[in-house]
BAFI-3210 file (N, C-alpha, C; in Angstrom, 3 decimals, decimal comma, padded with zeros to 6 digits):
// residues 315
n [1|2|3|4|5|6|7|8|9|10|11|12|13|14|15|16|17|18|19|20|21|22|23|24|25|26|27|28|29|30|31|32|33|34|35|36|37|38|39|40|41|42|43|44|45|46|47|48|49|50|51|52|53|54|55|56|57|58|59|60|61|62|63|64|65|66|67|68|69|70|71|72|73|74|75|76|77|78|79|80|81|82|83|84|85|86|87|88|89|90|91|92|93|94|95|96|97|98|99|100|101|102|103|104|105|106|107|108|109|110|111|112|113|114|115|116|117|118|119|120|121|122|123|124|125|126|127|128|129|130|131|132|133|134|135|136|137|138|139|140|141|142|143|144|145|146|147|148|149|150|151|152|153|154|155|156|157|158|159|160|161|162|163|164|165|166|167|168|169|170|171|172|173|174|175|176|177|178|179|180|181|182|183|184|185|186|187|188|189|190|191|192|193|194|195|196|197|198|199|200|201|202|203|204|205|206|207|208|209|210|211|212|213|214|215|216|217|218|219|220|221|222|223|224|225|226|227|228|229|230|231|232|233|234|235|236|237|238|239|240|241|242|243|244|245|246|247|248|249|250|251|252|253|254|255|256|257|258|259|260|261|262|263|264|265|266|267|268|269|270|271|272|273|274|275|276|277|278|279|280|281|282|283|284|285|286|287|288|289|290|291|292|293|294|295|296|297|298|299|300|301|302|303|304|305|306|307|308|309|310|311|312|313|314|315]
n.u [092,160|094,457|097,465|100,238|103,046|104,714|104,571|104,535|104,470|106,053|108,646|110,209|111,108|112,826|115,648|116,423|115,403|116,946|119,545|119,194|118,581|120,997|122,715|121,442|121,671|124,444|124,871|123,510|125,049|127,340|126,616|127,022|126,435|123,447|123,417|121,804|122,217|122,813|121,595|122,566|123,325|120,859|119,521|121,051|120,495|117,902|117,998|116,859|117,360|118,872|117,473|115,272|111,926|108,972|109,450|110,512|108,802|107,514|105,456|102,607|099,919|097,719|097,052|098,223|096,702|097,542|096,708|095,435|093,726|091,098|090,072|088,460|089,572|092,198|094,796|096,060|098,398|097,650|097,923|096,269|094,827|092,582|090,143|088,640|085,419|082,930|084,230|084,861|085,622|087,676|091,096|093,236|096,424|099,508|102,693|105,942|109,180|110,591|109,583|110,994|111,766|110,915|107,908|104,586|104,718|106,329|104,831|103,659|103,611|102,565|100,137|098,831|098,514|096,786|094,513|093,762|093,498|091,751|089,712|089,505|089,678|092,667|094,154|096,910|098,857|100,641|102,307|103,785|107,306|109,672|113,013|112,105|109,407|108,326|106,643|103,506|103,015|102,968|100,904|098,820|098,464|097,754|095,361|093,855|093,592|092,127|089,824|088,868|088,205|086,169|084,201|083,923|084,292|082,208|081,016|083,241|084,311|082,336|081,991|081,659|082,892|085,888|089,389|092,588|096,130|099,642|103,231|105,984|107,024|104,694|102,774|102,664|101,622|099,211|097,782|097,698|096,105|093,664|092,986|092,573|090,429|088,505|088,327|088,074|086,339|084,385|083,982|085,167|084,035|083,624|085,908|086,897|088,965|092,473|095,721|098,685|102,021|104,973|105,404|106,756|105,808|106,191|107,658|108,643|110,270|109,983|108,668|109,216|109,412|109,867|112,333|113,974|114,158|115,390|117,953|117,806|115,829|116,984|117,901|115,710|114,066|114,944|114,608|111,898|110,406|112,065|111,779|109,937|109,564|110,917|109,268|106,791|106,431|104,934|102,490|099,705|099,439|101,976|103,217|101,546|101,277|100,576|097,965|094,421|092,784|090,213|087,335|088,328|089,097|089,172|092,412|095,385|098,473|101,793|105,090|108,635|110,690|113,297|113,335|114,097|111,985|110,361|109,463|107,998|105,841|104,636|103,823|102,034|100,047|099,076|097,959|096,010|094,287|093,623|092,035|089,678|089,377|089,215|091,926|094,908|098,092|100,909|103,954|106,969|109,441|113,003|113,190|113,874|113,473|111,066|110,832|108,880|108,916|111,002|112,816|112,055|110,847|109,466|108,503|106,648|104,720|103,825|102,763|100,688|099,115|098,340|096,669|094,620|093,614|092,661|090,749|088,943|087,746|085,961|082,715]
n.v [118,464|116,458|117,026|115,613|116,412|116,141|113,863|113,550|111,098|109,438|110,028|108,439|106,447|107,533|107,575|104,918|104,781|106,746|105,690|103,389|104,575|105,867|103,655|102,361|104,250|104,254|101,624|101,620|103,454|102,059|100,151|098,943|100,910|100,275|098,132|098,056|096,996|094,379|090,973|089,841|092,088|093,351|091,441|091,581|094,192|093,899|092,399|091,948|090,557|091,071|092,694|093,069|092,287|093,597|093,098|090,554|088,338|085,083|083,188|082,964|082,232|082,301|080,780|081,959|082,662|082,273|083,639|084,427|087,236|088,820|091,690|094,176|093,294|092,647|090,878|090,064|088,933|088,088|088,006|086,519|086,942|085,468|086,069|084,232|083,281|085,668|088,755|091,999|093,964|094,716|094,874|096,427|095,845|097,337|096,719|098,085|099,239|100,876|100,769|098,917|096,653|094,044|092,269|090,827|089,021|090,241|091,618|089,702|089,077|091,384|091,550|089,150|089,587|091,799|090,651|088,756|090,301|092,422|091,219|091,305|090,801|090,534|091,666|091,445|093,030|091,718|093,462|094,411|095,000|097,683|097,707|096,270|096,514|099,423|102,502|102,838|100,336|099,404|101,013|100,266|097,525|097,665|099,066|097,154|095,167|096,648|097,161|094,561|094,005|095,888|094,742|092,156|091,874|091,600|089,107|087,392|087,801|088,565|091,232|094,729|097,123|098,833|099,134|100,705|100,551|101,352|101,261|103,442|103,293|101,911|103,505|105,706|104,370|103,541|105,949|106,755|104,691|105,156|107,602|106,757|104,997|106,810|108,576|106,978|104,913|105,860|105,230|105,742|106,150|103,681|103,054|103,345|104,185|105,101|103,966|105,347|105,177|106,855|107,780|108,523|111,330|113,309|112,791|114,261|116,148|118,893|120,371|122,019|120,038|117,774|118,381|118,187|115,428|114,576|113,462|111,162|109,717|109,141|106,629|104,964|106,466|106,756|104,099|103,569|105,629|106,786|107,045|108,969|112,329|114,969|117,202|116,109|114,596|115,511|114,463|113,249|110,490|109,614|111,420|111,992|114,251|116,408|116,101|116,718|116,575|116,309|114,842|112,455|109,518|109,212|109,516|108,188|109,414|108,451|108,967|108,950|111,205|111,397|110,612|110,761|111,435|112,979|115,752|115,585|114,031|115,680|117,736|116,356|115,445|117,893|118,941|117,012|117,420|120,115|119,853|119,163|116,702|114,131|113,782|112,587|113,092|111,512|111,890|110,296|110,550|110,818|108,668|106,506|106,087|103,636|102,741|101,384|098,661|097,599|096,110|097,724|099,772|102,093|101,368|099,391|100,933|102,471|100,472|099,522|101,847|102,065|099,797|100,538|102,761|101,649|099,899|101,767|102,712|100,912|099,304]
n.w [057,181|058,918|060,349|061,542|062,625|064,761|067,171|070,505|071,778|070,309|070,909|072,603|070,966|069,204|069,366|068,803|066,181|064,900|065,100|063,573|061,099|060,492|060,222|058,121|056,044|055,754|054,911|052,463|051,087|050,549|048,758|045,444|042,458|040,610|037,746|034,884|032,428|031,803|032,149|034,539|035,995|036,288|037,817|040,162|040,927|041,638|043,898|047,027|049,242|051,468|053,130|055,941|056,451|057,838|060,605|060,718|060,912|060,075|059,918|058,179|058,525|056,863|053,793|050,788|047,581|044,282|041,210|037,920|036,853|034,938|033,132|031,221|028,829|029,412|031,194|034,477|036,889|040,270|043,865|046,428|049,611|051,730|054,212|056,959|056,176|054,913|053,707|055,195|053,516|050,621|050,091|047,924|047,181|046,381|045,602|046,532|045,272|043,521|040,942|039,490|040,859|043,254|044,342|044,455|046,537|048,378|050,197|051,817|054,646|055,866|054,461|055,098|057,824|057,778|056,580|058,525|060,893|060,284|058,988|056,167|052,628|050,771|047,872|046,004|043,566|040,851|039,155|035,984|035,586|035,196|033,775|031,566|031,110|030,813|031,968|030,322|031,597|034,292|035,743|033,999|034,568|037,269|037,076|035,703|037,694|039,598|038,102|037,778|040,446|040,855|039,299|040,361|043,132|045,028|044,369|044,584|047,155|048,886|049,530|048,911|049,441|048,851|049,443|049,034|048,698|048,954|048,991|048,674|045,372|044,954|046,200|044,499|042,244|043,314|043,646|040,966|040,009|041,364|040,156|037,520|037,935|038,761|036,507|034,208|034,798|036,412|039,121|041,554|044,011|045,096|046,417|049,649|051,187|051,284|051,688|051,896|051,595|051,918|049,143|045,804|044,222|042,344|039,506|037,486|038,489|038,483|040,437|043,656|045,708|044,160|043,022|045,224|045,686|043,386|042,927|044,511|043,183|040,827|040,132|039,473|037,796|034,992|034,166|034,456|033,155|031,232|028,527|028,138|027,302|029,330|029,697|029,471|031,679|033,737|033,464|035,117|035,420|035,654|037,401|040,029|041,629|040,110|039,444|038,970|041,843|042,788|044,394|045,587|047,595|051,246|052,702|054,149|054,669|055,151|056,326|056,815|058,675|057,854|055,274|051,839|050,268|051,795|051,615|049,263|049,990|051,898|050,194|048,509|050,266|051,140|048,777|048,330|050,482|049,983|047,766|048,833|050,018|052,545|054,732|056,228|057,572|058,677|060,253|060,911|063,223|062,653|060,919|058,128|054,524|053,741|056,325|057,833|057,426|058,756|061,569|064,118|066,807|066,028|063,567|064,256|065,543|063,371|061,704|063,292|063,383|060,731|060,476|062,235|060,922|058,461|059,488|060,477|058,203|057,280|057,463]
ca.u [093,421|095,155|098,904|100,913|104,478|105,446|103,784|105,441|104,468|107,083|109,976|110,993|111,624|113,620|117,060|116,539|115,170|118,087|120,659|118,895|118,685|122,422|123,256|120,825|122,297|125,811|124,792|123,115|126,147|128,375|126,108|127,419|125,308|122,847|123,745|120,635|122,558|122,959|120,688|123,177|123,242|119,463|119,209|121,690|119,762|116,625|118,223|116,496|117,433|119,579|116,589|114,323|110,611|107,884|109,857|111,075|107,829|107,504|104,235|101,562|098,612|096,778|097,719|097,842|096,253|098,043|095,859|095,404|092,372|090,900|089,075|088,717|090,381|093,580|095,021|097,132|098,528|097,435|098,135|095,073|094,668|091,161|089,837|087,628|084,083|082,826|085,108|084,268|086,029|088,804|092,235|094,080|097,790|100,449|104,004|106,940|110,394|111,144|109,013|111,843|112,018|109,841|106,847|103,442|105,118|107,046|103,900|102,917|103,423|101,638|098,825|098,208|098,110|095,602|093,369|093,351|093,146|090,647|088,708|089,395|090,436|093,750|094,541|098,168|099,032|101,956|102,401|105,020|108,359|110,676|112,992|111,511|108,043|108,250|105,338|102,432|102,678|102,628|099,540|097,850|098,185|097,024|093,993|093,173|093,218|091,044|088,636|088,364|087,541|084,902|083,226|083,801|084,581|081,055|080,862|084,429|084,680|081,196|082,146|081,722|083,760|087,264|090,490|093,780|097,318|100,932|104,396|106,995|106,464|103,327|101,887|102,479|100,719|097,888|097,100|097,416|094,976|092,452|092,661|092,005|089,106|087,605|088,167|087,756|085,313|083,382|083,674|086,085|083,270|083,717|087,091|086,552|090,169|093,756|096,852|099,756|103,249|106,219|105,442|107,308|104,631|106,608|108,780|109,177|111,223|109,791|108,203|110,259|109,594|110,460|113,746|114,695|114,469|115,832|119,089|117,356|115,002|117,716|118,107|114,559|113,370|115,221|114,106|110,441|109,823|113,102|111,347|108,985|110,244|110,728|108,136|105,552|106,425|103,928|101,288|099,342|099,609|103,376|103,469|100,214|101,253|100,016|096,596|093,212|092,542|088,866|086,510|089,150|088,717|090,000|093,762|096,393|099,843|102,782|106,446|109,667|111,261|114,603|113,096|114,344|110,702|109,576|108,777|107,042|104,648|104,006|103,158|100,909|098,988|098,481|097,116|094,873|093,368|093,163|090,994|088,455|089,318|089,667|093,347|095,736|099,518|101,702|105,403|107,655|110,735|114,288|112,948|114,269|112,559|110,739|111,093|107,852|109,124|112,214|112,585|112,237|109,579|108,763|107,799|105,484|103,713|103,263|101,933|099,456|098,309|097,751|095,551|093,506|093,016|091,890|089,575|087,987|087,135|085,037|081,588]
ca.v [117,705|116,275|117,010|115,251|116,498|115,714|113,187|113,311|109,683|108,739|110,483|107,374|105,549|108,305|107,188|103,676|105,076|107,502|104,753|102,546|105,403|106,065|102,396|102,101|105,155|103,781|100,398|101,976|104,173|101,112|099,281|099,426|101,414|099,199|098,027|097,487|096,681|092,940|090,199|089,673|093,367|093,587|090,540|092,127|095,399|093,478|091,545|092,610|089,508|091,536|093,504|092,355|092,863|093,456|092,579|089,219|087,261|084,137|082,384|083,776|081,910|082,168|080,342|082,827|082,057|082,954|083,407|085,493|087,773|089,503|092,756|095,128|092,694|092,483|089,923|090,413|088,016|088,644|087,114|086,794|086,455|085,476|085,829|083,206|083,827|086,848|089,861|093,324|094,772|094,170|095,789|096,274|096,138|097,562|096,681|099,078|098,735|101,767|100,393|097,962|095,447|093,675|091,391|090,746|088,245|091,098|092,069|088,561|089,140|092,478|091,255|088,114|090,235|092,619|089,771|088,135|091,287|093,280|090,420|091,793|090,108|091,349|091,300|092,129|093,039|091,368|094,299|094,287|095,873|098,299|098,395|095,480|096,998|100,780|103,142|102,721|098,946|099,266|101,464|099,472|096,294|098,005|099,393|095,891|094,548|097,444|096,937|093,234|094,104|096,605|093,836|090,825|091,815|091,098|087,672|086,657|087,975|088,942|092,619|095,702|098,236|098,616|099,940|100,598|101,028|101,030|101,882|103,941|103,294|101,419|104,618|106,418|103,579|103,526|107,194|106,685|103,781|105,867|108,584|106,025|104,507|107,972|109,219|106,017|103,954|106,592|104,319|105,964|106,088|102,324|103,011|104,089|104,640|104,877|103,905|105,777|105,248|107,458|107,661|109,580|111,834|114,154|112,198|115,235|116,943|120,328|121,021|122,090|118,750|116,864|118,727|117,713|113,998|114,265|112,545|109,888|108,997|109,009|105,221|104,315|107,300|106,393|102,770|103,563|106,509|107,504|107,250|110,077|113,626|115,513|118,123|115,322|113,779|116,010|113,655|112,706|109,048|109,439|112,294|112,341|115,557|117,387|115,704|117,278|115,587|116,391|113,637|111,283|108,968|109,486|108,966|108,295|109,522|108,172|109,163|109,206|112,543|111,317|110,049|111,702|111,807|113,632|116,946|115,191|113,562|116,867|118,437|115,561|115,475|119,237|119,060|116,111|118,126|121,345|119,485|118,893|115,303|113,807|113,478|112,596|112,922|111,153|111,950|109,511|111,220|110,118|107,401|106,577|105,536|102,238|102,417|100,588|097,231|097,200|095,669|098,748|100,108|103,096|100,631|098,742|101,976|102,826|099,366|099,528|102,991|101,705|098,881|101,286|103,597|100,810|099,430|102,879|103,015|099,827|099,115]
ca.w [057,126|060,174|060,088|062,782|062,378|065,943|068,193|071,643|072,154|069,542|071,304|073,232|069,933|068,242|069,391|068,044|064,763|064,380|064,935|062,422|059,895|060,205|059,722|056,822|055,072|055,520|054,109|051,104|050,443|050,139|047,691|044,108|041,654|039,809|036,325|034,231|031,037|031,625|033,009|035,849|036,684|036,646|038,928|041,361|041,312|042,207|045,063|048,278|050,265|052,660|053,954|056,786|056,252|058,811|061,898|060,633|061,090|058,949|059,909|057,581|059,082|055,742|052,567|049,674|046,327|043,090|040,045|036,918|036,709|033,663|033,051|030,149|027,773|029,857|032,275|035,408|038,025|041,602|045,008|047,220|050,982|052,080|055,625|057,190|055,961|054,061|054,091|055,403|052,377|049,869|050,049|046,744|047,605|045,271|046,251|046,141|044,646|042,504|039,643|038,778|041,641|044,170|043,846|045,354|047,707|049,317|051,216|052,373|056,100|056,136|053,887|055,919|059,073|057,503|056,349|059,782|061,913|059,858|058,272|054,794|051,590|050,222|046,510|045,705|042,106|040,313|037,957|035,215|036,083|034,331|032,482|030,493|030,885|031,383|031,941|031,322|031,907|035,707|036,020|033,234|035,304|038,494|036,662|035,405|038,970|040,183|037,274|038,134|041,742|040,680|038,699|040,955|044,574|045,780|044,126|045,021|048,558|049,692|049,985|047,818|049,816|048,440|049,952|048,191|049,387|048,379|049,610|047,753|044,017|045,053|046,535|043,234|041,405|043,932|043,286|039,528|039,837|041,777|039,124|036,380|038,328|038,754|035,207|033,147|035,209|037,203|040,228|042,667|045,253|045,645|047,271|050,861|051,873|050,615|052,605|050,998|052,375|051,400|047,692|044,953|043,516|041,222|038,787|036,529|039,263|038,277|041,660|044,694|046,380|043,200|042,862|046,401|045,580|042,026|042,983|045,081|042,218|039,563|039,805|038,850|036,815|033,593|033,848|034,433|032,132|030,518|027,138|028,118|027,425|030,668|029,748|029,533|032,892|034,678|033,266|036,431|035,444|036,038|038,551|040,540|042,292|039,178|039,088|039,567|042,889|043,338|044,526|045,901|048,904|052,417|052,560|055,196|054,174|056,195|055,810|057,807|058,582|057,190|053,943|050,757|049,678|052,837|051,121|048,232|050,687|052,463|049,095|048,009|051,268|051,135|047,593|048,551|051,383|049,341|046,813|049,570|050,435|053,895|054,613|057,432|057,289|059,849|060,061|061,924|063,392|062,546|060,228|056,724|053,524|053,955|057,725|058,508|057,247|059,462|062,954|065,141|067,446|065,237|062,518|064,858|065,761|062,068|061,219|064,090|062,974|059,446|060,711|062,841|059,877|057,545|060,230|060,616|056,909|056,918|058,390]
c.u [094,037|096,641|099,621|102,417|105,297|104,474|104,719|105,508|105,553|108,495|110,831|111,583|112,590|115,075|117,287|116,387|116,354|119,290|120,426|119,060|120,140|123,033|122,720|121,459|123,710|125,808|124,438|124,244|127,232|127,909|126,549|126,218|124,745|123,254|122,593|120,944|122,696|121,945|121,235|123,092|121,835|119,061|119,818|120,957|118,453|116,778|117,917|116,587|118,097|118,697|115,632|112,971|109,686|108,293|110,332|110,094|107,836|106,210|103,071|100,197|097,532|097,567|097,283|097,493|096,777|097,145|096,000|093,961|092,309|089,819|089,456|089,598|091,837|093,632|096,130|097,201|098,293|097,695|097,089|095,179|093,194|090,997|088,862|086,246|084,100|083,684|084,313|084,548|087,183|089,869|093,085|095,472|098,708|101,843|104,921|108,125|110,894|110,687|109,834|112,152|110,844|108,820|105,704|103,798|105,780|106,139|103,174|102,627|102,396|100,232|098,099|097,715|096,850|094,368|092,841|092,811|091,894|089,503|088,423|090,107|091,496|094,124|095,779|098,501|100,472|102,153|103,761|106,020|109,183|112,042|112,380|110,137|107,896|106,815|104,805|102,090|102,241|101,227|098,478|097,461|097,398|095,576|093,212|092,716|092,068|089,738|088,025|087,643|086,224|083,814|082,934|084,003|083,429|080,896|082,017|084,605|083,513|081,258|082,232|082,605|085,211|088,195|091,662|094,966|098,574|102,023|105,398|106,417|105,021|102,338|101,624|101,455|099,316|097,115|096,766|096,219|093,667|092,034|092,037|090,602|088,099|087,299|087,737|086,579|084,207|082,987|084,563|085,358|083,304|084,928|086,874|087,777|091,412|094,873|098,121|101,034|104,414|106,382|106,226|106,194|104,964|107,844|109,297|110,285|111,138|109,408|109,345|110,487|110,227|111,934|114,573|115,060|114,934|116,991|118,649|116,560|115,718|117,926|116,929|113,879|113,670|114,661|112,599|109,875|110,881|112,739|110,378|109,748|109,936|109,514|106,794|105,433|105,551|102,568|100,919|099,463|101,041|103,672|102,136|100,138|100,570|098,561|095,566|092,733|091,149|088,243|087,358|088,781|089,593|091,366|094,570|097,752|100,791|104,178|107,394|110,301|112,631|114,510|113,384|113,082|109,807|108,781|107,746|105,738|103,902|103,201|101,926|099,749|098,294|097,556|095,867|093,824|092,803|092,066|089,692|088,306|089,756|091,095|094,016|097,177|100,247|103,177|106,074|109,086|111,914|114,184|113,241|113,173|112,327|110,810|110,123|108,009|110,297|111,932|112,937|110,862|108,798|107,952|106,554|104,354|103,032|102,355|100,614|098,538|097,624|096,540|094,355|092,825|092,135|090,623|088,509|087,232|086,070|083,897|081,826]
c.v [117,641|116,112|116,769|115,225|116,065|115,147|112,879|111,850|108,892|109,069|109,358|106,401|106,251|107,865|105,913|103,943|105,806|106,592|103,853|103,337|105,627|104,798|102,073|102,967|104,710|102,541|100,711|102,663|103,233|100,148|099,811|099,943|100,307|099,288|097,308|096,960|095,195|092,210|090,024|090,961|093,684|092,706|091,062|093,367|095,048|092,610|092,325|091,625|089,975|092,358|092,618|093,047|092,568|092,724|091,140|088,088|086,347|083,337|083,230|083,487|081,716|081,729|081,231|082,030|082,896|082,621|084,577|085,929|088,619|090,563|093,685|094,596|092,497|091,491|090,437|089,362|088,760|087,577|087,482|086,162|086,594|085,269|084,669|083,836|085,029|087,979|091,137|094,240|094,089|095,248|095,468|096,763|096,262|097,697|097,794|098,434|099,581|101,466|099,320|096,707|095,176|092,772|091,407|089,987|089,111|091,560|090,948|088,714|090,204|092,138|090,158|088,708|091,059|091,750|089,194|089,166|092,059|092,508|091,028|090,812|091,062|090,791|092,117|091,943|092,690|092,150|094,133|095,371|096,467|097,653|097,572|096,017|098,390|101,301|103,151|101,296|098,788|099,753|100,739|098,216|096,573|098,378|098,119|095,199|095,304|097,220|095,574|093,274|094,853|095,668|092,606|090,764|091,206|089,592|086,868|086,667|088,364|090,356|093,537|096,898|097,901|099,609|099,771|101,109|100,619|101,784|102,263|103,996|102,806|102,502|105,478|105,676|103,514|104,793|107,204|105,783|104,446|106,903|107,906|105,502|105,649|108,431|108,263|105,110|104,592|105,783|104,555|105,937|104,694|102,189|103,930|104,554|104,283|104,977|104,153|106,041|105,743|107,302|108,776|110,097|112,818|113,552|113,102|116,059|118,432|121,046|121,133|120,751|117,725|117,129|118,204|116,239|113,604|113,278|111,175|109,060|108,749|107,558|104,673|105,144|106,902|105,036|102,789|104,422|107,373|107,798|108,424|111,389|114,278|116,425|117,400|114,502|114,364|115,366|113,033|111,195|108,674|110,176|112,763|113,678|116,605|117,095|116,679|116,235|115,672|115,000|112,378|110,779|109,497|108,834|109,182|108,306|109,291|108,302|109,392|110,562|112,553|110,609|111,120|112,170|112,555|114,813|116,616|114,714|114,703|117,583|117,681|115,584|116,827|119,415|118,187|116,824|119,385|121,080|119,107|117,468|115,145|113,288|113,529|112,335|112,660|111,157|111,241|110,006|110,269|108,806|107,534|106,074|104,052|101,783|101,399|099,090|096,717|096,899|096,753|099,199|101,134|102,432|099,953|099,745|102,331|101,729|099,300|100,672|102,695|100,799|099,616|102,160|102,763|100,292|100,520|103,171|101,974|099,717|097,935]
c.w [058,515|059,855|061,403|062,529|063,584|066,974|069,365|072,068|071,426|070,009|071,881|072,218|068,978|068,213|068,594|066,550|064,153|064,148|063,723|061,130|059,509|059,613|058,329|055,737|054,744|054,637|052,658|050,360|049,942|049,062|046,336|043,334|040,778|038,350|035,640|032,830|030,764|032,503|034,423|036,661|037,129|037,825|040,226|041,854|042,002|043,456|046,334|049,441|051,543|053,581|054,742|056,690|057,423|060,082|061,895|060,862|059,860|058,843|059,404|058,189|058,038|054,516|051,410|048,428|045,167|041,910|039,080|036,762|035,441|033,788|031,915|029,048|028,137|031,016|033,185|036,502|039,339|042,644|046,052|048,606|051,350|053,588|055,751|057,043|055,043|054,609|054,336|054,216|051,680|049,745|048,830|047,100|046,393|045,874|045,740|045,452|043,499|041,095|038,920|039,588|042,565|043,512|044,844|046,626|048,782|050,448|051,932|053,860|056,448|055,636|054,646|057,238|058,874|057,325|057,656|060,771|061,559|059,217|056,896|053,870|051,064|048,859|046,160|044,229|041,730|039,010|037,277|035,629|034,954|034,672|031,341|030,111|031,514|031,385|030,513|031,744|033,358|036,032|035,203|034,006|036,582|038,181|036,355|036,686|039,630|039,434|037,608|039,483|041,646|040,176|039,566|042,466|045,362|045,612|044,709|046,528|049,463|050,209|048,778|048,145|049,507|049,130|048,997|048,983|048,674|049,098|048,533|046,334|044,019|045,422|045,305|042,368|041,988|043,587|041,801|039,255|040,236|040,734|037,906|036,709|038,310|037,337|034,102|033,491|036,045|038,431|041,442|044,007|045,878|046,583|048,470|051,635|051,089|051,648|051,794|051,800|051,521|049,881|047,016|044,041|042,400|040,580|037,676|037,153|038,969|039,571|042,664|045,383|045,447|042,984|044,027|046,251|044,179|042,024|043,474|044,075|040,896|039,160|039,010|037,778|035,378|033,205|033,629|033,322|031,445|029,075|027,003|028,237|028,768|030,742|029,801|030,816|033,997|034,424|034,611|036,542|035,831|037,333|039,128|041,260|041,422|038,816|039,643|040,567|043,496|043,440|044,682|047,292|050,031|052,231|053,827|054,521|055,351|055,586|056,978|057,589|057,904|055,844|052,898|050,074|050,668|052,288|050,062|048,865|051,365|051,374|048,618|048,992|051,288|049,939|047,727|049,400|050,725|048,320|047,498|050,058|051,889|053,836|055,980|057,014|058,587|059,482|061,231|062,061|063,230|061,784|058,742|055,790|053,813|055,393|058,305|058,309|058,059|060,935|063,974|065,623|066,645|064,130|063,066|065,080|064,442|061,540|061,990|063,668|061,635|059,632|061,320|061,806|058,945|058,226|060,312|059,324|056,514|057,915|059,329]
res [m|i|l|d|l|h|d|p|a|l|d|e|y|r|e|e|a|a|k|f|s|d|a|f|a|e|a|m|a|t|r|p|p|p|d|f|s|t|p|e|g|l|a|a|a|r|d|i|s|s|f|h|f|d|g|g|e|t|d|l|g|i|t|p|e|d|r|v|v|s|a|g|g|a|d|v|p|v|r|i|f|r|p|a|g|d|a|r|g|v|y|l|d|i|h|g|g|g|f|y|l|g|s|a|r|m|g|d|i|r|n|a|r|s|a|e|t|l|n|v|a|v|v|s|v|e|y|r|l|a|p|e|h|p|w|p|a|g|p|d|d|c|e|t|a|a|h|w|l|l|d|h|a|a|d|e|f|g|a|s|n|l|l|i|g|g|a|s|a|g|a|n|l|a|v|a|t|l|l|r|v|r|d|r|h|d|a|v|d|r|f|v|g|a|n|l|l|y|g|p|y|d|l|s|n|y|s|p|s|g|q|i|h|e|v|a|s|a|v|f|r|p|q|y|m|g|h|v|p|r|e|d|r|t|n|p|d|i|s|p|l|y|a|d|l|h|h|m|p|s|a|l|f|s|v|g|a|r|d|g|l|f|e|d|n|i|a|m|a|a|r|w|a|a|a|g|n|e|c|e|l|d|v|y|p|d|s|p|h|g|f|d|v|f|p|m|r|m|a|e|v|a|r|d|k|t|l|r|y|l|d|s|r|l|p]
***
């Protein structure tokens, strides 16, 4: 396991990151608490128009393709970015948003960049959202997309090597998907790398790291799995921190030092490595949750590191 808690090369960006983190925390503190009881309240809770993603770029360069794919008797919408010619691999992207907001479109800029830079196909999952569709709808949809890629990646994209990644709730779902692929499809070897950004891995809040972010996760926990008794929330499909993590692919964990999920990511990376898997954990100083999508230099460094990691996992 490679644990990079302090990279001196990042010191010159710390002041900018700290100022942004302070402003971000202040802005979040003034936002009214979400009201999921009415359609208007749910729409307001899902409004992310005030946030800037991936440095504000707008020119995708690749036209995405929206379609519905089927596997195992289930259907799921996906958004596909294809590189020119055959792909080196296929990246299964799972967007974040606390399990209750966001969409596959949220990753358009990043996914187009990955397709162009790495010559990979990117398939982003439009999984169903809570509270209308609580657990296990989200991981069910992600499993369907993974199952479709296991069956069709070579024919569709000319590549059999698969990658997976997600941010925040998407990282939780990415690990849950890998566990399902391993345990239900015996095909986790097809996935050669996992890009896991600041995920919540203990939604039961029994572990020390889960207790630390209990308040921060209070908004989305009841919506996603409030119907599940707390004693059952250590189910690895909900809280991957409790999974048997043997025989998992290489993973890059990335988290900001001022993220409420910081300790949860430390714990997950440690368990990943303790199970005998290749693992790298990068900590970005003075950076908040979701930092890598915001217009600051620390985010650019993280995005570049992600691309280098994914490139290293493909032939």
